[in-house]
C-alpha positions, -999 to 999 in steps of 0.1 A, spaced: 456 664 622 465 657 583 460 619 589 430 622 609 415 647 583 425 625 555 407 597 572 377 613 577 372 622 542 378 587 534 353 573 554 327 598 541 333 584 509 331 548 519 297 560 535 284 575 504 292 549 483 278 523 505 249 541 507 243 543 469 250 506 464 222 498 489 197 519 473 206 508 440 204 467 452 166 477 470 153 493 442 166 469 412 158 437 431 120 448 436 114 453 401 128 419 390 107 400 416 76 419 406 84 411 369 90 370 376 58 372 394 37 388 366 50 363 340 45 333 364 11 341 368 -2 356 330 9 370 303 -23 395 303 -23 427 317 -50 430 340 -62 461 359 -50 446 391 -14 439 375 -17 476 363 -25 488 397 5 472 413 30 480 386 17 515 394 21 511 433 55 498 427 67 525 404 53 552 425 78 577 447 64 561 477 71 526 470 108 526 461 117 523 502 93 500 515 100 466 522 64 454 529 43 431 505 22 446 480 -14 454 490 -39 452 466 -66 477 470 -101 461 478 -121 474 452 -98 461 426 -104 424 442 -139 427 433 -146 409 394 -139 433 367 -163 446 351 -174 434 317 -175 459 284 -194 458 254 -183 463 224 -178 503 224 -161 497 257 -188 509 279 -189 494 315 -220 468 315 -245 471 345 -249 442 367 -283 435 351 -267 440 314 -243 414 327 -270 391 344 -291 391 314 -267 372 290 -262 349 317 -298 343 321 -300 340 283 -272 314 282 -288 293 305 -321 296 285 -305 288 254 -290 257 271 -320 249 284 -335 252 247 -307 231 230 -314 205 258 -352 205 246 -342 202 210 -322 170 215 -346 154 234 -372 160 210 -350 153 180 -345 117 199 -378 113 205 -388 118 167 -360 96 161 -376 69 181 -410 73 168 -398 74 129 -382 41 136 -416 25 151 -437 42 120 -410 32 93 -429 3 81 -461 22 78 -443 51 64 -428 27 32 -464 11 27 -476 49 27 -447 63 1 -456 31 -17 -493 39 -20 -482 75 -31 -455 65 -57 -485 41 -73 -509 72 -70 -482 93 -87 -479 64 -114 -517 61 -119 -516 102 -122 -485 103 -147 -504 77 -167 -538 94 -166 -519 126 -182 -501 107 -205 -533 95 -217 -547 129 -218 -519 142 -234 -521 111 -258 -557 123 -262 -554 157 -268 -526 150 -296 -551 127 -308 -573 155 -314 -550 177 -332 -531 150 -349 -528 157 -386 -550 132 -405 -536 120 -438 -555 115 -470 -554 82 -483 -528 88 -509 -492 73 -518 -464 84 -538 -461 60 -570 -430 51 -591 -424 32 -619 -384 24 -621 -359 0 -631 -330 -12 -607 -303 4 -628 -322 37 -622 -319 40 -582 -295 66 -580 -311 89 -603 -342 78 -585 -329 85 -550 -324 124 -559 -363 126 -571 -371 110 -538 -349 136 -516 -366 163 -536 -400 153 -528 -393 143 -490 -373 176 -483 -397 196 -498 -430 183 -490 -432 144 -475 -408 151 -446 -438 172 -429 -467 144 -440 -451 112 -441 -471 94 -469 -464 63 -485 -448 55 -515 -454 25 -539 -427 12 -560 -434 -9 -591 -413 -26 -614 -415 -51 -645 -388 -73 -624 -381 -76 -591 -364 -54 -571 -331 -58 -558 -327 -55 -521 -299 -27 -526 -333 -10 -542 -352 -14 -511 -331 -8 -486 -320 24 -500 -352 37 -509 -367 24 -475 -340 47 -459 -351 78 -473 -389 75 -476 -402 92 -442 -435 72 -451 -442 32 -455 -423 17 -486 -440 -6 -507 -427 -30 -538 -447 -45 -564 -437 -67 -595 -461 -59 -625 -481 -87 -636 -468 -101 -672 -501 -93 -688 -497 -57 -681 -464 -56 -694 -466 -75 -730 -480 -75 -762 -519 -84 -762 -527 -113 -784 -543 -93 -810 -511 -70 -818 -495 -83 -850 -457 -86 -838 -440 -82 -872 -462 -49 -878 -452 -36 -843 -416 -43 -856 -420 -24 -887 -431 6 -870 -402 10 -847 -378 7 -875 -395 34 -895 -396 54 -863 -363 50 -857 -354 60 -894 -377 90 -887 -358 101 -853 -385 103 -835 -380 102 -799 -379 65 -783 -397 57 -815 -380 22 -816 -380 14 -780 -403 -16 -770 -400 -9 -731 -410 24 -737 -446 15 -754 -449 -14 -723 -444 18 -701 -470 40 -718 -496 13 -722 -492 4 -686 -494 38 -672 -524 44 -694 -546 11 -684 -530 -8 -652 -510 13 -629 -542 18 -610 -554 -15 -611 -522 -29 -595 -532 -48 -558 -504 -25 -540 -531 6 -549 -562 -9 -544 -566 6 -511 -556 42 -522 -578 68 -532 -549 95 -541 -516 93 -559 -485 117 -566 -468 105 -597 -431 103 -592 -401 98 -619 -365 98 -617 -347 129 -628 -373 156 -615 -367 184 -591 -392 201 -567 -376 236 -562 -400 252 -538 -409 243 -500 -448 231 -502 -462 240 -467 -498 226 -472 -510 191 -481 -513 190 -519 -536 157 -518 -562 176 -489 -558 206 -514 -576 187 -537 -599 169 -519 -613 202 -499 -618 223 -534 -630 191 -551 -602 185 -574 -598 153 -595 -568 160 -616 -532 183 -612 -503 193 -629 -472 215 -633 -465 215 -667 -485 215 -703 -470 209 -736 -474 199 -770 -473 164 -781 -451 152 -813 -479 146 -841 -460 119 -856 -462 97 -825 -502 97 -823 -512 101 -860 -545 82 -852 -552 91 -816 -576 118 -822 -598 100 -846 -598 70 -824 -610 91 -795 -639 109 -815 -651 73 -826 -653 64 -791 -670 96 -778 -693 89 -808 -702 53 -793 -706 66 -758 -718 104 -755 -730 101 -723 -692 100 -708 -687 136 -724 -686 158 -693 -710 191 -691 -689 220 -687 -656 199 -701 -623 212 -712 -626 206 -749 -614 240 -756 -580 233 -743 -570 203 -765 -591 217 -797 -595 248 -813 -622 239 -838 -647 224 -811 -633 188 -815 -629 184 -850 -587 181 -846 -567 178 -815 -543 208 -809 -514 183 -793 -520 203 -761 -516 179 -733 -506 176 -694 -469 161 -686 -480 134 -669 -443 129 -651 -459 150 -624 -498 144 -616 -516 143 -586 -552 129 -594 -578 108 -576 -573 71 -584 -613 64 -587 -612 86 -619 -592 62 -639 -610 36 -621 -642 50 -636 -664 34 -661 -655 60 -686 -622 59 -684 -619 21 -681 -642 17 -717 -619 45 -733 -589 27 -725 -603 -4 -736 -614 11 -768 -578 26 -774 -559 -5 -766 -579 -27 -794 -569 -5 -816 -533 -13 -813 -520 22 -812 -494 19 -784 -476 -4 -806 -482 6 -840 -478 39 -833 -460 52 -802 -491 66 -781 -479 79 -749 -497 81 -714 -496 118 -710 -517 127 -743 -545 101 -732 -547 109 -698 -549 148 -708 -577 139 -733 -597 121 -711 -596 146 -682 -606 172 -706 -632 153 -718 -651 133 -688 -643 161 -661 -658 192 -654 -633 217 -663 -633 231 -627 -618 197 -617 -587 202 -628 -558 224 -609 -525 236 -623 -502 238 -594 -484 273 -602 -465 271 -567 -445 236 -565 -414 247 -585 -411 216 -610 -385 204 -632 -383 170 -656 -353 169 -680 -354 198 -704 -388 217 -695 -394 230 -661 -419 254 -641 -409 282 -617 -433 308 -598 -424 340 -613 -432 364 -583 -400 370 -562 -417 375 -528 -431 341 -534 -398 324 -545 -382 341 -517 -408 331 -489 -409 294 -501 -371 292 -506 -375 283 -543 -341 279 -561 -348 278 -594 -345 306 -621 -375 326 -633 -359 325 -667 -366 290 -670 -399 288 -664 -415 271 -695 -451 281 -685 -459 308 -712 -430 298 -736 -441 290 -776 -441 255 -770 -462 253 -740 -498 252 -736 -496 273 -706 -512 303 -723 -539 288 -736 -548 269 -701 -549 303 -682 -572 315 -713 -595 291 -715 -600 283 -677 -602 324 -672 -574 326 -650 -552 358 -645 -514 352 -658 -491 366 -632 -480 399 -636 -446 391 -647 -454 367 -673 -447 387 -702 -412 390 -691 -410 352 -692 -428 343 -726 
């Protein structure tokens, strides 16, 4: 009995083990097959795969050996979803398809139209080139017309310079002192107006002189040789007497007393510079010498100012002459006036050069190293005859007559005084004497770099106070601080 019971127990345990083994084998083999099938078809999980997995994993599917059947509703096309996950209706699914179809047709039509346009363009290429050429010509003509109109407009407003020039008498050795003066005038004035510049010399200018001055001057430059007869002793001059004069003046320590060239210069500036052929076509001149300074910006045309205001002679500094250089000049002048009273102008400026109605000369004159004047005045009958009268007496060589008192006397006697102008706004200096605008606001506005304390206008040796008084002008309010 024990052996039978033991055998039955053994078989019972064997049956249980086999049952467990069969169940394990069946369940695990189906899961692996399903996984391999899924991997072989797609890596994307679809709703059908999800249903199959759900069905396989369901409790009722463990013991079924039949192939897995997919429900019919799942076999239908998977509905599309919009961006929010909502299931789209058939109409809404159909519309994109129709639109895609329409887009395709539209693209096809565009391609066809493009091809046709390309063919047409190729056919019309020659005509288009001709048309473009015609268009370019038309545009070119239009541009030319515009430029022409622009030039005409510019011509309408283009500044009309006066018939004027700068005049400088200089030697080659003075070149580097002179270019400083030229830069002063160019920077403060002429760079805006580009007036010509005439250079005169009693000997030929060097090429260096011409090259350097031409490089600095903004206008045209002209170089002239002074005729021998304008820079030499006239036939009537006693050369021995002239030499004795120079010796005596040297002993007396009179400035330039022993210089021959200085006398030739004064005679030339008094009676011949305006006759030089280079000046024949000009009406106005501005005299510039080496070693001068212009302290203020000149924002207007000084030549035009003279013409518009009916002026003839302009200056910046007035001063007393050295009596010993001109002992007989006034008497010679009175002799001329007595012989030619018709040249004495009405309302002249005699009061400026004489304190006793013309009996004596008070030595006042305009400093001629700066002067802006009308050349026609020096060309006039009154002045040319006056110079000829002076020249015959030999005073340029037997004394030391300067061109400054001669110009000043002539302007004061042969012109109405309202033809004379004082340029108080230039800011000018030559060697030891200078002029500087006294009003600080004016100096700031015109960028003047002079010191008012150096202004000579109202100093004792100047004739500035007399000029203002005899012209009836009001002195600047600051003048008392600088006299």
